N, C-alpha and C positions, 0 to 999 in steps of 0.2 A: 606642356601647354594643355589646358584644357580645349577639347574642340566647341568650336562656335557652333550654335545650334542651326541648324537647317532650314532655310527659310519654308513656310509651312506652303505645303500645295493647296492644303484647303481653303474655302469661301466662306467666311463667317457669316451664318443666317441673317438675314436684315428684318424679315418679317416675326412678329410674334408665333404663329402658327408653325413657322419653318424652325425656329428654335426650338420649339416645344417638340416637334418632330425629330431633330437633331439629336436632342437628347435622349429619346426614346431607342436611337441607334438602329435605324430601321435597316440596315444591311446584315446584321447578325438574327433577325428574327427567323430568315429561313432554318436557324439550327434548333428551335422548337418545332417549328412546323413539320419539318421535313420527317423526323419521328414517327409524326402521326399519321403521315402519308404511308411511310412504310409498313405502319399496322395496319393500316386499311387496306392496303392491297394482298398483305398476308392472308387475311379474312378474307377479302375476295378470292384470293387463289385457292384459296380452301372450301370454297362453294358456301361460305356463311350468309347467312343473309342480314346484311350490315344495317344497321337503325342510326339512320343519317341524321337523326335528331340528336343521338349522341355522339356522333362524330362532330357535329358543328359542337357543341358543348366543350368536347376536349380540347378542340383547335382553340377555339376563345380562352378556356382556362390557361392552357400552355403558354399563349401569345402574352394574357395580359401579365401571368405571372414572369415572363421574359421582360416587358416591359418594364414593371416595377422594378424587377432586380437591376437594368439599366438606369432608370432614373435614380434608384437611391446609389447606386454606384457614383453616379454623377455627382451627386452633393456629398457625400462622404469622403470623397477623394478630393473634392476641393475644401473641405474641411480640414484633413490630414494635413493640407500642403504640396502633395504629391503632383496636382496638375498645374505645375507653374507653365503660365502661358507663353512664357520666354522659351523654354526648353522642351515642351511637350512635343511628342512624335506623332502619337496619335490622331486622329481626329477630334476636333477643339469641342471640348466641354463648355456646356452653357453657363453651369453654375459658376465654376474658376474665371470665366471670361466675365461674370457679372452681368450677363443678359437673362438669367432667370434668378430668383431668388431663392436662396437654400431652403426655407421653410415651403415654399411654393412646389418645387419640386419634391418633397419628402411627402408632402400632404397628396400629391397625384401618384407618388408611389403607393400610398396606402390606398386611394380610390382602385386603383389597378388592384391591388391586391385582394378587395372588398369585393370585384367584380369576378376574380377567379374563383374566390371563397362561392360565392354566389352560385358561379357554375357548377363547384366544386359539391353543393347540397345536392342539385339534382343529379351529379353523377355517383356520390354516396347511395342514393336509392336504387341506381342499378348496380352497383359494384361492391356495396357493403362496406365493412369497414377496413379492409384493406387499401380499398381507394381514399378513405378518410385521413391512413398513416401515411400514403406517399404525397397526398396534398398539403396535409400538416406538414412533413418533412419539407417540400418544398418551397413553402411560404417562409419557415423557419430560418431554410438555408439563403433564400431571398435576402432577409434581413441581415444575416451576421455575415453574409459574404463580404460586405466592406466595411462593416462597425463592428463594435463589440472590442473586448480586450485581446482577442484573438483572431482579425477578421482572417477569413479563410483566404482571400486574395492576397493574403500577404504570407502565406503557407507555402509548402512543397503537396499539398492536397490538392490544390485548383485543378488539375486534368483528370483526379480520380474523382473528383466528383462531377464535374461536366460529364464525364463517361456513364456515371450512372444515370443522372439525372436527363440528360440528352440522349442517352443511347439503351442502356438496360431497362429503366424504369419505364422510360418515355414509349418504348418500342412495344415492350411485354404487358405495361399497366393499360395502355391504349387496345391493344390487341384482345386483353381479358374483359375489358368494359365493351368491347364492340359482340366479343364471342361467349364471354360469361367463362372460359376456361384460362388456366397458365399455361401458356407454350414454352417449353425448352428450347423451341426454334425460333419463338419471336424474341426469347432472352438473348440467343446466340446471333441473331440479325442483328439486334440492338447493340450487341458489342461492337461487332465491326464497324456498324454506320457510324457508331458514337465515337468512335477514333480520329475521324475528322473533326469533330467537333471539340475533343482534346486538344488535338493539334494546332484549332485556332488558339486557342488561349497559350499553348507551346510558343506561338508564332508572337503572339502580343505581348509576353513576358520575355521573351528572347528580345524583340525590341526596345523595352523600358527596361533593359535588365540594370542600367548605369545609374537611372534615376529611381529604381526600386531599393537599388544597393543603399543609395543615401538617405532614404526611408526607413531605414531599419528592415527591411521587407528581407521573406528569405524564401522566396517562389523556388519552384524546381528549377526554371533557368538558371538562376544564381548558384543554387546548390551545384548544378552540374557543370556550369562553365560553359563557355562560348561553341568550342568543338562539338563537347560532349552533347549541348541540347538540340544542334543541327545533326547529330547523329541518332537522338533519341525520335526528332521529329520524321526521320526519313523511315525508320524502323515502323513506328507507329501508323505511319500513313502507306508504307509497303503492305502490313500486315491486314490494313484496313482492303487493300485490294485485291488480297490474298480471299476475301471472304466469299465472295459470288463460287469460284471453285468448291470450297469448303462447303458451304450452307445448300449445294446443289448434288452434293454426296459425290464430288468429284467427276461431275458430268462433263461431257464434251462441251457444251453449250456454255457452262460455268467456268470453264478453263478459258473458252476464249473471251468472256467478258474480263472474267479476272486478267489477263494478259493485256487487255484493251487498257484497262485500268490503270494497271501497272504503269504502262506505257504514258499514260497521262500525268501520271503523277509525277514521274524520274522526268518528263519532259518540260513540265510546266511548274508546278510550284516547288519540286526540290531543285531542278535546275536554276529557277530565280533566287530560292535561298542560299545555293552554292556562289552566285555571281554578286549579290547584294549586301549580305551576310549583317548588315547593321543599319539604324538608320530607317527616316522616314519611306526607304524602299518597300522595308519589309510590309508595309500595309498593302501594297501591290499581293506579296505571299501570302497574309492575311485573307485575301479578297479568294484568291485563288483556291486557298484550302476550304473555304465554305462552300465554294462553286463547286468542288470537288465532291464534299457530301451530296449535294444535289443529282450531280451526275452519278454517281454510285447508286442511288436510290432508283433513281431512273431506268439505268441499264441493268440492276437487280430484278426491275420490273421484266424485262424480258424471260431471264431464268426462270421467273415464276410461271409466267404465263405462255412460255414456249410448249 
């Protein structure tokens, strides 16, 4: 017998502004802002004279790209039929609920992509063609994430893409724009800080696995199965916690911060995951995973400036 859908704990926005804000998914935006903040912290710790105008442009650009991706995904998933309002386990999607028109959501997505491109033109002036390449890839992936004949969201490569764009390139590219130098340290910091962002997608796909199977998707969570997806999540989150110790060249301060992060990640999101396992309760784990990334960045700042 099929499981009955759980009653939704989410309130449907009543006002037009609230609906647009919900479609932009503001709770996920820290995943794009956090890596830029990390790059700023690294540059300042190196004694660099940080150009604050460039910093603001980077923040606006990455924010616009993620909002555009979220909006496009809202419309694309509704069109694919994956967002069934009766069975959806995640936060409500405005297009599938009929609260926003698909054409309006897609146009809004293009507007935010245009704003990102406008900021990108300024950033190319400071960073040259490498920044053009990163920005162009970001915009293309934003459109192809949920659309096209082979949407990335339906493939097992979503976590890898998130790790690259919300970790490696976000931190190292921002650091390059702020300092004019490509830094192996910034790439490595981006790897460790990007793992929780990949973990957010892992939990999202773990929660939606049953519906995604019906929709013909082949996400990593589907390929791994229930237990192995949990183990994969535990692995990447624990590896992220190890980062400050490694990045500090195995210093005492780094070890202390890594131990603290390891305790937090096992007592909060991993413990919750092992008890909840499936359903809408995983939304709590998803939020805790995003919060863990911000905690990681904040605590790593102690290592940088100690």
